[in-house]
C-alpha positions in Angstrom: 0.2 0.0 0.1 2.7 2.1 0.7 4.1 2.0 -2.8 0.7 2.7 -4.3 0.5 5.6 -2.1 3.9 7.1 -3.2 3.2 6.3 -7.1 0.1 8.2 -6.5 1.9 11.2 -5.1 4.6 11.2 -7.6 2.1 11.2 -10.8 -0.2 14.0 -8.5 3.1 16.1 -8.6 4.1 15.3 -12.0 0.0 16.3 -13.2 0.3 19.3 -11.2 3.8 20.6 -12.9 2.7 19.7 -16.2 -0.8 21.6 -15.5 1.2 24.7 -14.5 3.4 24.6 -17.3 0.5 24.3 -19.5 -1.6 27.1 -17.8 -1.9 30.4 -20.4 0.1 33.7 -19.5 -3.4 35.5 -19.1 -4.8 32.9 -16.5 -4.0 34.9 -13.5 -4.5 38.0 -15.0 -7.5 39.3 -12.8 -6.0 37.8 -9.5 -5.7 40.5 -7.1 -3.6 39.0 -4.4 -0.4 40.5 -3.6 2.8 38.2 -2.7 3.8 37.9 0.8 6.7 40.6 1.3 9.1 39.7 3.8 11.4 41.5 5.8 15.0 39.9 5.9 14.3 39.0 9.7 11.6 37.2 8.9 12.7 35.7 5.6 15.0 33.6 7.4 12.9 32.5 10.0 11.0 30.3 6.9 14.0 28.4 6.2 13.6 24.4 7.1 17.2 23.4 8.0 17.3 19.5 8.2 19.3 16.3 7.5 19.2 13.7 5.3 16.5 10.9 6.6 15.1 13.0 9.1 11.6 14.6 9.2 10.6 17.9 10.8 6.8 18.6 11.6 5.4 22.0 10.7 1.7 22.9 12.1 0.3 25.2 9.7 -2.1 28.5 10.6 -5.1 27.2 8.8 -6.2 24.3 7.0 -4.4 23.2 3.7 -6.4 22.0 0.8 -3.0 21.4 -1.4 0.8 21.0 -0.5 3.3 20.7 -2.8 7.4 19.8 -2.5 9.1 21.5 -5.4 11.8 18.8 -5.8 10.5 15.3 -4.3 14.2 13.8 -4.9 15.3 16.4 -2.1 12.3 16.2 0.4 8.9 14.5 0.6 5.8 16.3 2.6 3.0 14.2 4.2 0.0 15.8 5.1 -0.6 14.1 8.8 -4.1 15.9 8.6 -5.1 19.5 7.2 -3.2 21.5 9.8 -0.2 19.1 10.1 2.4 18.5 7.5 6.0 16.6 8.0 8.8 17.3 5.8 11.2 14.4 5.4 15.0 15.4 4.0 15.7 12.5 0.9 18.8 13.7 -0.5 21.3 16.9 -0.1 20.0 20.2 -1.7 17.6 22.5 -1.5 13.8 22.8 -2.7 10.7 24.2 -1.3 7.5 23.1 0.3 3.9 25.1 -0.3 0.6 24.7 1.5 -2.3 26.6 -0.2 -6.1 26.9 1.6 -9.2 26.0 -0.5 -9.0 29.2 -2.2 -5.6 29.1 -3.1 -3.9 31.9 -1.0 -0.6 30.3 0.6 -0.4 29.1 4.0 3.4 28.6 3.9 5.8 28.8 1.4 9.1 27.8 2.9 12.8 26.8 1.5 14.0 23.6 2.4 17.6 22.8 3.0 18.7 19.2 2.9 22.0 18.6 4.5 24.2 15.4 4.8 23.9 13.5 8.3 27.1 14.5 10.1 26.4 13.1 13.5 28.6 9.5 14.3 29.1 9.2 10.6 32.6 7.5 9.2 33.6 7.3 5.7 35.9 4.3 5.4 38.3 4.1 1.3 39.5 1.6 0.1 41.4 2.9 -2.9 38.9 5.5 -4.5 36.0 3.4 -3.4 33.9 4.8 -0.1 32.0 2.9 2.4 30.1 4.8 4.9 28.9 3.9 8.5 27.3 5.3 11.1 28.5 4.6 14.7 26.7 4.9 18.0 28.4 3.1 19.8 29.2 0.2 17.7 29.9 1.0 13.6 27.3 -0.2 11.0 27.1 0.2 7.1 24.6 2.9 5.7 23.0 3.6 2.7 25.1 6.7 1.3 24.8 8.2 -2.6 28.6 8.1 -3.9 29.8 4.7 -1.8 31.0 1.9 -3.6 28.5 0.3 -6.3 28.2 -3.3 -5.4 28.4 -2.7 -1.7 25.6 -0.1 -1.9 23.1 -2.2 -4.0 23.4 -5.1 -1.5 23.0 -2.7 1.4 20.1 -1.2 -0.2 18.7 -4.9 -1.5 19.3 -6.3 2.4 17.1 -3.4 3.9 14.4 -3.7 1.1 14.2 -7.5 2.1 14.2 -6.4 5.9 11.5 -4.2 5.6 9.5 -6.6 3.7 10.1 -9.2 6.3 8.5 -7.1 9.1 5.5 -5.9 7.2 4.7 -9.1 6.3 5.0 -10.0 10.1 2.9 -7.2 11.2 0.1 -8.4 8.8 0.4 -11.8 10.2 0.0 -10.1 13.5 -3.2 -8.7 12.8 -4.6 -11.5 11.1 -4.4 -13.5 14.3 
């Protein structure tokens, strides 16, 4: 089911992006709304800084009807309900998150900076190949873009299999 909702979310983002490109230049000619103006100090507060594979919760001032992430490869956004969203860092980069209400007024438009996880990480090098690990207190391999390809693939495959087994176990527990 998770795979299905992810596919739907990606398809929705792609269709929304395509719709934005197709809109005629005069489609919003009668729109009298003004863009939000920030003072320099206020603008700095509208940044979300998070680490890769970490999430942050945002409480919206009012109910949102649509939420969009600028680049879903960099971050993901999930609505818990109409006033609470979660933004998760996927890969290093910068994008933005926008939430609008039912009439199209912007509730939030924040820049999202995703940085590499820095805490307790160790990179091992064998010639020019990198192997990433996290240590707390013992070290173990982690999936990190740029790592040696075969090791990366094996770790991803093992992690996916572990998740599948956990999901099967969870479903079996509900059946009992």
